[in-house]
DRENDOLO-823258 format. One record per residue (C-alpha): residue number from 1; residue in one letter; x, y, z. Coordinates in steps of 0.2 Angstrom, whole numbers, plus 5000, padded with zeros to 4 digits. Layout:
BEGIN
[rec NUM "a" [X Y Z]];
...
***
This chain:
BEGIN
[rec 1 "m" [4999 5185 4914]];
[rec 2 "i" [4997 5173 4902]];
[rec 3 "s" [4990 5156 4910]];
[rec 4 "k" [4999 5141 4910]];
[rec 5 "h" [4985 5131 4902]];
[rec 6 "f" [4983 5144 4885]];
[rec 7 "l" [4996 5133 4875]];
[rec 8 "l" [4997 5131 4856]];
[rec 9 "i" [5009 5120 4848]];
[rec 10 "s" [5018 5131 4838]];
[rec 11 "c" [5028 5121 4822]];
[rec 12 "y" [5043 5112 4822]];
[rec 13 "e" [5056 5101 4813]];
[rec 14 "i" [5055 5084 4814]];
[rec 15 "a" [5072 5072 4817]];
[rec 16 "f" [5074 5058 4807]];
[rec 17 "v" [5084 5042 4812]];
[rec 18 "s" [5086 5030 4798]];
[rec 19 "g" [5075 5039 4786]];
[rec 20 "k" [5059 5037 4798]];
[rec 21 "t" [5053 5051 4810]];
[rec 22 "r" [5054 5050 4828]];
[rec 23 "n" [5039 5049 4839]];
[rec 24 "v" [5038 5066 4848]];
[rec 25 "v" [5034 5068 4867]];
[rec 26 "f" [5025 5087 4871]];
[rec 27 "l" [5031 5096 4887]];
[rec 28 "p" [5019 5113 4889]];
[rec 29 "d" [5026 5115 4907]];
[rec 30 "e" [5037 5130 4910]];
[rec 31 "n" [5053 5128 4918]];
[rec 32 "v" [5050 5107 4913]];
[rec 33 "a" [5072 5107 4912]];
[rec 34 "l" [5072 5112 4930]];
[rec 35 "k" [5059 5105 4938]];
[rec 36 "n" [5061 5088 4929]];
[rec 37 "p" [5080 5086 4922]];
[rec 38 "l" [5080 5069 4921]];
[rec 39 "l" [5064 5066 4911]];
[rec 40 "l" [5072 5075 4895]];
[rec 41 "s" [5087 5064 4894]];
[rec 42 "v" [5077 5048 4897]];
[rec 43 "i" [5066 5056 4882]];
[rec 44 "e" [5082 5055 4872]];
[rec 45 "s" [5088 5039 4879]];
[rec 46 "l" [5071 5032 4871]];
[rec 47 "g" [5076 5039 4854]];
[rec 48 "l" [5063 5052 4856]];
[rec 49 "q" [5060 5069 4853]];
[rec 50 "y" [5053 5081 4864]];
[rec 51 "l" [5044 5096 4861]];
[rec 52 "m" [5043 5113 4872]];
[rec 53 "l" [5033 5126 4868]];
[rec 54 "n" [5039 5142 4866]];
[rec 55 "q" [5033 5155 4876]];
[rec 56 "s" [5032 5169 4865]];
[rec 57 "q" [5019 5157 4854]];
[rec 58 "m" [5007 5154 4865]];
[rec 59 "s" [4988 5159 4861]];
[rec 60 "r" [4980 5169 4871]];
[rec 61 "s" [4962 5165 4861]];
[rec 62 "t" [4963 5146 4868]];
[rec 63 "s" [4961 5139 4884]];
[rec 64 "h" [4969 5122 4878]];
[rec 65 "w" [4980 5112 4868]];
[rec 66 "i" [4979 5113 4849]];
[rec 67 "f" [4988 5099 4839]];
[rec 68 "k" [4989 5102 4821]];
[rec 69 "s" [4987 5090 4809]];
[rec 70 "e" [5004 5088 4804]];
[rec 71 "h" [5009 5082 4821]];
[rec 72 "f" [4997 5067 4823]];
[rec 73 "k" [5010 5054 4815]];
[rec 74 "t" [5023 5057 4829]];
[rec 75 "l" [5016 5064 4843]];
[rec 76 "r" [5013 5051 4855]];
[rec 77 "f" [5013 5058 4872]];
[rec 78 "v" [5010 5073 4883]];
[rec 79 "w" [5017 5074 4900]];
[rec 80 "t" [5013 5087 4911]];
[rec 81 "e" [5017 5090 4929]];
[rec 82 "t" [5001 5104 4934]];
[rec 83 "d" [4990 5103 4946]];
[rec 84 "s" [4976 5103 4934]];
[rec 85 "v" [4972 5101 4916]];
[rec 86 "h" [4958 5110 4908]];
[rec 87 "p" [4942 5100 4901]];
[rec 88 "n" [4946 5105 4882]];
[rec 89 "s" [4962 5097 4883]];
[rec 90 "y" [4956 5079 4889]];
[rec 91 "r" [4944 5081 4874]];
[rec 92 "t" [4957 5084 4864]];
[rec 93 "i" [4969 5071 4870]];
[rec 94 "s" [4953 5059 4869]];
[rec 95 "k" [4951 5062 4851]];
[rec 96 "t" [4968 5062 4844]];
[rec 97 "s" [4974 5045 4840]];
[rec 98 "p" [4986 5039 4845]];
[rec 99 "i" [4991 5052 4859]];
[rec 100 "q" [4992 5048 4878]];
[rec 101 "l" [4993 5060 4891]];
[rec 102 "n" [5000 5058 4911]];
[rec 103 "q" [4984 5063 4921]];
[rec 104 "i" [4969 5055 4922]];
[rec 105 "p" [4952 5067 4924]];
[rec 106 "g" [4950 5068 4942]];
[rec 107 "f" [4964 5061 4949]];
[rec 108 "d" [4965 5074 4963]];
[rec 109 "v" [4952 5063 4973]];
[rec 110 "l" [4968 5053 4978]];
[rec 111 "t" [4981 5068 4979]];
[rec 112 "n" [4969 5082 4987]];
[rec 113 "d" [4970 5075 5008]];
[rec 114 "d" [4952 5081 5010]];
[rec 115 "k" [4945 5075 4994]];
[rec 116 "f" [4953 5059 4997]];
[rec 117 "a" [4947 5059 5017]];
[rec 118 "h" [4929 5062 5011]];
[rec 119 "h" [4930 5050 4998]];
[rec 120 "l" [4936 5038 5012]];
[rec 121 "k" [4920 5042 5023]];
[rec 122 "r" [4909 5037 5010]];
[rec 123 "m" [4917 5022 5006]];
[rec 124 "r" [4919 5017 5025]];
[rec 125 "r" [4899 5020 5025]];
[rec 126 "h" [4896 5010 5010]];
[rec 127 "y" [4910 4995 5014]];
[rec 128 "g" [4912 4995 5032]];
[rec 129 "e" [4927 5003 5043]];
[rec 130 "a" [4939 4988 5042]];
[rec 131 "r" [4940 4987 5025]];
[rec 132 "f" [4948 5005 5027]];
[rec 133 "r" [4956 5005 5041]];
[rec 134 "y" [4975 5007 5035]];
[rec 135 "v" [4973 5026 5031]];
[rec 136 "p" [4973 5037 5047]];
[rec 137 "h" [4960 5050 5052]];
[rec 138 "y" [4961 5067 5043]];
[rec 139 "f" [4950 5084 5048]];
[rec 140 "l" [4953 5101 5045]];
[rec 141 "l" [4949 5113 5060]];
[rec 142 "p" [4939 5122 5064]];
[rec 143 "r" [4926 5113 5051]];
[rec 144 "d" [4926 5096 5057]];
[rec 145 "i" [4929 5101 5078]];
[rec 146 "k" [4916 5090 5080]];
[rec 147 "h" [4920 5075 5071]];
[rec 148 "y" [4938 5074 5079]];
[rec 149 "t" [4932 5080 5094]];
[rec 150 "a" [4923 5061 5093]];
[rec 151 "t" [4935 5052 5084]];
[rec 152 "h" [4948 5056 5099]];
[rec 153 "t" [4937 5053 5113]];
[rec 154 "k" [4934 5033 5103]];
[rec 155 "i" [4954 5032 5103]];
[rec 156 "k" [4956 5036 5119]];
[rec 157 "k" [4944 5023 5126]];
[rec 158 "l" [4951 5009 5114]];
[rec 159 "v" [4969 5012 5119]];
[rec 160 "q" [4965 5016 5139]];
[rec 161 "y" [4972 4998 5143]];
[rec 162 "d" [4986 4997 5132]];
[rec 163 "e" [5003 4991 5143]];
[rec 164 "k" [5012 5007 5132]];
[rec 165 "l" [5003 5021 5142]];
[rec 166 "t" [5011 5017 5157]];
[rec 167 "s" [5026 5023 5150]];
[rec 168 "d" [5019 5035 5139]];
[rec 169 "p" [5003 5042 5144]];
[rec 170 "h" [4998 5048 5127]];
[rec 171 "s" [5003 5034 5115]];
[rec 172 "y" [4991 5029 5102]];
[rec 173 "q" [4981 5048 5105]];
[rec 174 "r" [4991 5060 5096]];
[rec 175 "f" [4989 5069 5081]];
[rec 176 "i" [5000 5079 5070]];
[rec 177 "a" [4995 5096 5064]];
[rec 178 "r" [4998 5109 5051]];
[rec 179 "m" [4994 5126 5048]];
[rec 180 "l" [4986 5128 5029]];
[rec 181 "a" [4992 5144 5019]];
[rec 182 "v" [4973 5156 5015]];
[rec 183 "n" [4983 5169 5007]];
[rec 184 "v" [5002 5173 5001]];
[rec 185 "s" [5007 5183 5018]];
[rec 186 "e" [5003 5166 5028]];
[rec 187 "a" [5014 5153 5016]];
[rec 188 "p" [5027 5155 5026]];
[rec 189 "k" [5019 5148 5040]];
[rec 190 "a" [5011 5135 5032]];
[rec 191 "h" [5021 5121 5031]];
[rec 192 "s" [5029 5120 5050]];
[rec 193 "n" [5021 5105 5060]];
[rec 194 "r" [5017 5103 5077]];
[rec 195 "i" [5010 5087 5088]];
[rec 196 "l" [4995 5088 5098]];
[rec 197 "s" [4995 5077 5114]];
[rec 198 "n" [4977 5082 5119]];
[rec 199 "l" [4960 5091 5117]];
[rec 200 "t" [4965 5106 5127]];
[rec 201 "e" [4981 5108 5115]];
[rec 202 "v" [4969 5107 5100]];
[rec 203 "k" [4959 5122 5106]];
[rec 204 "q" [4973 5131 5112]];
[rec 205 "l" [4981 5130 5094]];
[rec 206 "l" [4964 5134 5085]];
[rec 207 "a" [4964 5149 5098]];
[rec 208 "q" [4982 5156 5092]];
[rec 209 "h" [4974 5155 5072]];
[rec 210 "e" [4957 5161 5074]];
[rec 211 "n" [4954 5162 5055]];
[rec 212 "g" [4966 5151 5051]];
[rec 213 "i" [4963 5132 5043]];
[rec 214 "v" [4974 5119 5053]];
[rec 215 "e" [4976 5103 5044]];
[rec 216 "v" [4976 5087 5059]];
[rec 217 "r" [4979 5071 5055]];
[rec 218 "q" [4982 5054 5067]];
[rec 219 "y" [4999 5052 5071]];
[rec 220 "i" [5005 5034 5070]];
[rec 221 "e" [5016 5027 5083]];
[rec 222 "p" [5033 5021 5070]];
[rec 223 "f" [5044 5007 5070]];
[rec 224 "l" [5059 5013 5073]];
[rec 225 "l" [5076 5011 5063]];
[rec 226 "a" [5089 5010 5074]];
[rec 227 "g" [5080 5023 5084]];
[rec 228 "h" [5075 5033 5070]];
[rec 229 "k" [5058 5035 5062]];
[rec 230 "f" [5057 5030 5043]];
[rec 231 "n" [5043 5030 5028]];
[rec 232 "f" [5045 5023 5012]];
[rec 233 "g" [5036 5028 4995]];
[rec 234 "v" [5030 5015 4982]];
[rec 235 "y" [5029 5023 4965]];
[rec 236 "v" [5013 5017 4956]];
[rec 237 "a" [5006 5015 4938]];
[rec 238 "v" [4989 5016 4932]];
[rec 239 "l" [4989 5011 4915]];
[rec 240 "s" [4971 5008 4912]];
[rec 241 "i" [4954 5011 4919]];
[rec 242 "s" [4945 5001 4907]];
[rec 243 "p" [4949 4986 4911]];
[rec 244 "l" [4959 4993 4927]];
[rec 245 "r" [4979 4989 4927]];
[rec 246 "i" [4988 4995 4942]];
[rec 247 "y" [5007 4991 4943]];
[rec 248 "s" [5020 4996 4956]];
[rec 249 "y" [5040 4999 4955]];
[rec 250 "r" [5049 4987 4965]];
[rec 251 "s" [5063 4998 4973]];
[rec 252 "r" [5057 5009 4986]];
[rec 253 "l" [5060 5028 4989]];
[rec 254 "i" [5066 5026 5009]];
[rec 255 "k" [5067 5042 5020]];
[rec 256 "i" [5075 5042 5038]];
[rec 257 "a" [5071 5056 5047]];
[rec 258 "y" [5086 5067 5050]];
[rec 259 "k" [5085 5067 5070]];
[rec 260 "k" [5085 5053 5083]];
[rec 261 "y" [5066 5047 5089]];
[rec 262 "p" [5062 5054 5107]];
[rec 263 "k" [5060 5043 5119]];
[rec 264 "v" [5043 5051 5123]];
[rec 265 "m" [5036 5063 5109]];
[rec 266 "q" [5030 5079 5114]];
[rec 267 "s" [5025 5095 5106]];
[rec 268 "k" [5040 5105 5108]];
[rec 269 "t" [5049 5089 5100]];
[rec 270 "t" [5059 5095 5085]];
[rec 271 "p" [5050 5092 5068]];
[rec 272 "l" [5066 5085 5061]];
[rec 273 "a" [5062 5067 5072]];
[rec 274 "y" [5044 5064 5064]];
[rec 275 "t" [5045 5073 5046]];
[rec 276 "f" [5055 5069 5031]];
[rec 277 "d" [5056 5087 5022]];
[rec 278 "t" [5075 5085 5028]];
[rec 279 "y" [5079 5065 5030]];
[rec 280 "i" [5095 5053 5028]];
[rec 281 "a" [5097 5043 5013]];
[rec 282 "p" [5098 5023 5019]];
[rec 283 "w" [5116 5021 5013]];
[rec 284 "e" [5120 5035 5024]];
[rec 285 "f" [5114 5029 5039]];
[rec 286 "p" [5126 5020 5049]];
[rec 287 "p" [5116 5005 5056]];
[rec 288 "l" [5113 5000 5036]];
[rec 289 "m" [5127 5007 5028]];
[rec 290 "k" [5138 4992 5030]];
[rec 291 "h" [5125 4980 5020]];
[rec 292 "f" [5126 4989 5005]];
[rec 293 "v" [5140 4979 4994]];
[rec 294 "e" [5136 4993 4980]];
[rec 295 "f" [5131 5013 4983]];
[rec 296 "p" [5121 5022 4972]];
[rec 297 "s" [5126 5032 4958]];
[rec 298 "p" [5122 5042 4945]];
[rec 299 "n" [5123 5024 4934]];
[rec 300 "s" [5117 5011 4945]];
[rec 301 "e" [5104 5010 4961]];
[rec 302 "g" [5115 5001 4969]];
[rec 303 "s" [5110 4989 4982]];
[rec 304 "d" [5092 4987 4985]];
[rec 305 "a" [5089 4998 5000]];
[rec 306 "w" [5072 4991 5002]];
[rec 307 "e" [5076 4972 5006]];
[rec 308 "i" [5091 4980 5018]];
[rec 309 "v" [5077 4988 5026]];
[rec 310 "k" [5068 4972 5027]];
[rec 311 "n" [5081 4961 5033]];
[rec 312 "y" [5082 4974 5048]];
[rec 313 "m" [5064 4974 5053]];
[rec 314 "r" [5065 4954 5050]];
[rec 315 "s" [5078 4954 5063]];
[rec 316 "y" [5066 4963 5074]];
[rec 317 "g" [5053 4949 5073]];
[rec 318 "l" [5040 4958 5059]];
[rec 319 "d" [5032 4947 5046]];
[rec 320 "v" [5038 4957 5033]];
[rec 321 "n" [5028 4945 5020]];
[rec 322 "q" [5012 4951 5029]];
[rec 323 "m" [5017 4968 5027]];
[rec 324 "e" [5021 4968 5011]];
[rec 325 "e" [5004 4960 5006]];
[rec 326 "e" [4997 4975 5016]];
[rec 327 "v" [5004 4986 5006]];
[rec 328 "t" [4998 4979 4989]];
[rec 329 "d" [4980 4978 4998]];
[rec 330 "a" [4981 4995 5001]];
[rec 331 "i" [4985 5002 4983]];
[rec 332 "v" [4974 4991 4977]];
[rec 333 "t" [4960 4993 4987]];
[rec 334 "t" [4962 5014 4983]];
[rec 335 "v" [4964 5014 4966]];
[rec 336 "l" [4949 5003 4964]];
[rec 337 "s" [4938 5013 4975]];
[rec 338 "v" [4941 5027 4967]];
[rec 339 "r" [4941 5021 4948]];
[rec 340 "k" [4921 5022 4946]];
[rec 341 "h" [4923 5041 4951]];
[rec 342 "w" [4938 5042 4935]];
[rec 343 "e" [4925 5032 4926]];
[rec 344 "k" [4913 5047 4928]];
[rec 345 "e" [4924 5059 4927]];
[rec 346 "i" [4929 5055 4909]];
[rec 347 "q" [4911 5054 4904]];
[rec 348 "n" [4909 5071 4911]];
[rec 349 "i" [4922 5078 4902]];
[rec 350 "v" [4924 5068 4885]];
[rec 351 "g" [4905 5058 4884]];
[rec 352 "d" [4910 5043 4884]];
[rec 353 "t" [4921 5031 4893]];
[rec 354 "s" [4927 5022 4878]];
[rec 355 "h" [4944 5032 4877]];
[rec 356 "s" [4953 5030 4894]];
[rec 357 "n" [4965 5022 4891]];
[rec 358 "k" [4971 5039 4883]];
[rec 359 "f" [4974 5044 4901]];
[rec 360 "v" [4989 5036 4913]];
[rec 361 "q" [4997 5041 4930]];
[rec 362 "l" [5012 5039 4939]];
[rec 363 "f" [5008 5040 4960]];
[rec 364 "k" [5018 5040 4974]];
[rec 365 "f" [5010 5033 4989]];
[rec 366 "d" [5018 5037 5005]];
[rec 367 "f" [5018 5023 5018]];
[rec 368 "e" [5026 5023 5038]];
[rec 369 "i" [5028 5006 5049]];
[rec 370 "d" [5018 5006 5064]];
[rec 371 "d" [5028 5000 5082]];
[rec 372 "i" [5017 4982 5078]];
[rec 373 "g" [5024 4979 5059]];
[rec 374 "r" [5006 4987 5051]];
[rec 375 "p" [5009 5000 5035]];
[rec 376 "w" [4998 5017 5033]];
[rec 377 "l" [4996 5026 5020]];
[rec 378 "i" [5001 5042 5024]];
[rec 379 "q" [4997 5052 5008]];
[rec 380 "v" [4998 5049 4991]];
[rec 381 "h" [5007 5061 4977]];
[rec 382 "s" [5004 5064 4959]];
[rec 383 "v" [5018 5066 4947]];
[rec 384 "p" [5029 5064 4959]];
[rec 385 "n" [5045 5074 4960]];
[rec 386 "l" [5059 5063 4951]];
[rec 387 "k" [5072 5078 4954]];
[rec 388 "p" [5087 5069 4958]];
[rec 389 "v" [5093 5072 4978]];
[rec 390 "q" [5112 5074 4980]];
[rec 391 "s" [5118 5066 4998]];
[rec 392 "v" [5134 5065 5006]];
[rec 393 "l" [5141 5050 4999]];
[rec 394 "s" [5130 5048 4983]];
[rec 395 "t" [5115 5053 4975]];
[rec 396 "d" [5099 5042 4968]];
[rec 397 "e" [5097 5049 4950]];
[rec 398 "a" [5098 5032 4942]];
[rec 399 "f" [5085 5027 4955]];
[rec 400 "r" [5074 5041 4949]];
[rec 401 "k" [5080 5041 4931]];
[rec 402 "d" [5075 5020 4929]];
[rec 403 "i" [5058 5024 4938]];
[rec 404 "l" [5055 5038 4923]];
[rec 405 "l" [5062 5025 4910]];
[rec 406 "d" [5052 5010 4916]];
[rec 407 "f" [5037 5020 4916]];
[rec 408 "l" [5038 5026 4897]];
[rec 409 "k" [5042 5010 4892]];
[rec 410 "l" [5027 5002 4902]];
[rec 411 "v" [5015 5014 4891]];
[rec 412 "n" [5024 5013 4874]];
[rec 413 "v" [5030 5030 4872]];
[rec 414 "a" [5042 5023 4860]];
[rec 415 "g" [5029 5014 4847]];
[rec 416 "h" [5039 4999 4847]];
[rec 417 "p" [5036 4986 4834]];
[rec 418 "d" [5030 4972 4847]];
[rec 419 "t" [5010 4982 4847]];
[rec 420 "i" [5009 4978 4828]];
[rec 421 "h" [4996 4963 4828]];
[rec 422 "g" [4991 4959 4809]];
[rec 423 "a" [4991 4941 4807]];
[rec 424 "s" [4992 4932 4790]];
[rec 425 "k" [4982 4916 4789]];
[rec 426 "g" [4980 4905 4775]];
[rec 427 "n" [4961 4897 4774]];
[rec 428 "v" [4952 4912 4788]];
[rec 429 "g" [4937 4902 4785]];
[rec 430 "h" [4940 4883 4789]];
[rec 431 "y" [4952 4890 4802]];
[rec 432 "c" [4939 4900 4811]];
[rec 433 "a" [4927 4886 4810]];
[rec 434 "e" [4939 4873 4817]];
[rec 435 "m" [4949 4883 4829]];
[rec 436 "c" [4941 4900 4834]];
[rec 437 "g" [4926 4899 4846]];
[rec 438 "e" [4924 4907 4861]];
[rec 439 "k" [4939 4898 4872]];
[rec 440 "h" [4952 4905 4860]];
[rec 441 "f" [4948 4921 4858]];
[rec 442 "w" [4966 4925 4863]];
[rec 443 "d" [4974 4916 4849]];
[rec 444 "r" [4978 4931 4836]];
[rec 445 "k" [4975 4921 4823]];
[rec 446 "c" [4955 4923 4826]];
[rec 447 "w" [4956 4940 4824]];
[rec 448 "e" [4950 4942 4807]];
[rec 449 "c" [4936 4930 4811]];
[rec 450 "p" [4917 4938 4810]];
[rec 451 "n" [4910 4942 4828]];
[rec 452 "v" [4928 4937 4838]];
[rec 453 "p" [4926 4947 4855]];
[rec 454 "k" [4934 4965 4855]];
[rec 455 "k" [4944 4959 4872]];
[rec 456 "s" [4955 4946 4861]];
[rec 457 "e" [4964 4962 4856]];
[rec 458 "a" [4964 4970 4873]];
[rec 459 "l" [4971 4953 4880]];
[rec 460 "f" [4984 4954 4867]];
[rec 461 "n" [4990 4971 4870]];
[rec 462 "f" [4990 4969 4890]];
[rec 463 "s" [5001 4954 4887]];
[rec 464 "q" [5014 4965 4876]];
[rec 465 "e" [5012 4979 4890]];
[rec 466 "y" [5017 4966 4904]];
[rec 467 "t" [5032 4961 4893]];
[rec 468 "r" [5038 4979 4894]];
[rec 469 "r" [5037 4981 4913]];
[rec 470 "g" [5055 4982 4917]];
[rec 471 "k" [5053 4984 4938]];
[rec 472 "f" [5035 4985 4939]];
[rec 473 "d" [5026 4973 4945]];
[rec 474 "l" [5007 4970 4940]];
[rec 475 "l" [4996 4972 4956]];
[rec 476 "f" [4978 4971 4945]];
[rec 477 "p" [4970 4961 4939]];
[rec 478 "s" [4975 4947 4950]];
[rec 479 "l" [4969 4930 4950]];
[rec 480 "e" [4962 4931 4968]];
[rec 481 "k" [4948 4934 4974]];
[rec 482 "k" [4952 4945 4987]];
[rec 483 "y" [4946 4961 4979]];
[rec 484 "d" [4928 4954 4973]];
[rec 485 "w" [4920 4962 4988]];
[rec 486 "i" [4922 4980 4980]];
[rec 487 "e" [4909 4985 4966]];
[rec 488 "s" [4919 4982 4949]];
[rec 489 "g" [4932 4974 4958]];
[rec 490 "m" [4937 4961 4942]];
[rec 491 "s" [4935 4973 4928]];
[rec 492 "y" [4920 4967 4917]];
[rec 493 "d" [4930 4970 4904]];
[rec 494 "v" [4944 4957 4906]];
[rec 495 "t" [4934 4942 4919]];
[rec 496 "r" [4944 4931 4932]];
[rec 497 "n" [4945 4917 4917]];
[rec 498 "d" [4951 4929 4905]];
[rec 499 "f" [4966 4935 4913]];
[rec 500 "r" [4969 4916 4916]];
[rec 501 "l" [4968 4912 4900]];
[rec 502 "l" [4981 4926 4894]];
[rec 503 "f" [4994 4919 4907]];
[rec 504 "d" [4990 4898 4904]];
[rec 505 "a" [4990 4903 4885]];
[rec 506 "s" [4992 4920 4878]];
[rec 507 "i" [5009 4924 4886]];
[rec 508 "v" [5015 4907 4878]];
[rec 509 "l" [5009 4912 4862]];
[rec 510 "t" [5018 4929 4862]];
[rec 511 "n" [5035 4921 4871]];
[rec 512 "s" [5035 4908 4856]];
[rec 513 "n" [5033 4924 4845]];
[rec 514 "e" [5045 4934 4852]];
[rec 515 "g" [5058 4932 4839]];
[rec 516 "s" [5048 4938 4825]];
[rec 517 "l" [5040 4951 4835]];
[rec 518 "s" [5057 4961 4839]];
[rec 519 "s" [5065 4955 4822]];
[rec 520 "t" [5067 4974 4818]];
[rec 521 "f" [5066 4981 4836]];
[rec 522 "c" [5084 4991 4838]];
[rec 523 "t" [5097 4996 4823]];
[rec 524 "y" [5108 5006 4835]];
[rec 525 "r" [5118 5003 4851]];
[rec 526 "s" [5108 5016 4858]];
[rec 527 "h" [5091 5007 4855]];
[rec 528 "c" [5101 4994 4868]];
[rec 529 "s" [5100 5009 4882]];
[rec 530 "g" [5119 5010 4880]];
[rec 531 "h" [5122 4992 4886]];
[rec 532 "g" [5124 4980 4872]];
[rec 533 "d" [5126 4980 4852]];
[rec 534 "c" [5110 4977 4839]];
[rec 535 "v" [5112 4961 4832]];
[rec 536 "n" [5100 4955 4818]];
[rec 537 "g" [5090 4969 4824]];
[rec 538 "k" [5089 4961 4842]];
[rec 539 "c" [5099 4968 4858]];
[rec 540 "v" [5113 4957 4864]];
[rec 541 "c" [5117 4964 4883]];
[rec 542 "d" [5134 4968 4891]];
[rec 543 "e" [5137 4957 4904]];
[rec 544 "g" [5129 4963 4921]];
[rec 545 "y" [5115 4969 4910]];
[rec 546 "e" [5098 4960 4903]];
[rec 547 "g" [5081 4962 4897]];
[rec 548 "r" [5075 4965 4878]];
[rec 549 "t" [5083 4983 4878]];
[rec 550 "c" [5097 4979 4890]];
[rec 551 "y" [5090 4991 4904]];
[rec 552 "i" [5089 4981 4917]];
[rec 553 "l" [5105 4979 4930]];
[rec 554 "k" [5108 4963 4937]];
[rec 555 "d" [5111 4965 4955]];
[rec 556 "f" [5126 4951 4958]];
[rec 557 "g" [5127 4957 4977]];
[rec 558 "m" [5110 4952 4979]];
[rec 559 "e" [5113 4936 4986]];
[rec 560 "r" [5126 4941 4998]];
[rec 561 "m" [5114 4955 5003]];
[rec 562 "r" [5102 4942 5009]];
[rec 563 "i" [5117 4933 5019]];
[rec 564 "a" [5119 4949 5029]];
[rec 565 "e" [5102 4947 5036]];
[rec 566 "k" [5109 4935 5049]];
[rec 567 "s" [5124 4949 5054]];
[rec 568 "f" [5109 4962 5061]];
***
């Protein structure tokens, strides 16, 4: 069997649009159309071409991707959903301009639960327990049995006087366990979950699986939506490592447990009450259904389910704004904590960190809310599953498609003209002498001056990236000092003062030049996402759509949704 890493890009024909070649996205994985059916349609909607490897043309003599010279002019992005990428492929990407890859070297320090637990242990030792309290304890048994026993005993002492223990004697002391497959024959049993309430049950489970590995995670006593447990996924895009830039998608993927939560959780309780392999979509959950002004469809995300859920939580006295801040802090702190690890991985594989902007990644952070409204980070997923889910009444196809679309726009796979930053000047020498000091490095007219800091171009590119963000909100860098406690909290490449200048001046400059930057932005209606006409090279959006490419759907029901809060 040929390894999935033994890939050689074959020759292909380039499609032409208005006499110009289209940028190409390389999809090296097998069965990509089945695993991620929306990806192909999103790539085409951006006016791009995708290249899928012909399996019969694989090379057995190489262990990485080889890009031929004729591909360099059009190949812009490589999208792979494999668990790992061969180091040689990372090296090839780093040395091939302007190709980017959707996986960061060493990303599994977040997505591998055991590696993440070890990483957090080091961080807690270095920065203190309080900084990383938002992640439940995690163990692999029998390896960590001593550590697990000590932690369980400590938790039991901490909650011994809690009022909730009178009705539920094991409250806050539970752990959720599942068997991990050690071979193919064990795979069918690997994902069965079980609640453990005390040390005796743990010992019994280990005795039943004497040669197995048991994953044990601290169980979070949940806040309930009308008697049901729920979780939500936050899609997080890391667009650069040096300097670090983090975005999160505004809408959330909400999953409501299929069965009602019991009054007292026991080991025999059905996993359908506390896991989410099978779940109810929020628009099909009767207590929330009536607050959906518009149901989602293949063409629309519908009413904002996350806003509706937050309104429900507000009606029960939860401080939703504080909860949202804690979610943001958890995401930023987590990514900041692994930044140096990623830089070391890039250094080891590529040779230096100057190519770190070649690697971007989309993650999904899964959170649960506990019974007092605190968010807990349960798991981080790499290249999250964006295959649409069809429920009884509707589908989340538009939601998942928009995430893909906005992410690919954010990384500028299409290579739109707004990244062309040549600036014409009259008397360069006079302008440089009079206007281009260190305080004006953001001014594009100063770029041809001698000894201009490189960060001027970095800030301009960042400002253009920011205008492409769609429904992705910028989380980091931040003007606040709340993340300075961690080493390299504010990037050494872009200081806080530089960042403030970016928003005080560079964005204003960018907006003032937006007309010229986008003068040849579109040629067809398809370039306006099919929701606007191209007039003199600029998209004029249809009613109900906005954005430079008319890809943002106006939510006319938002005000009515906010009013609905009073009806809970």
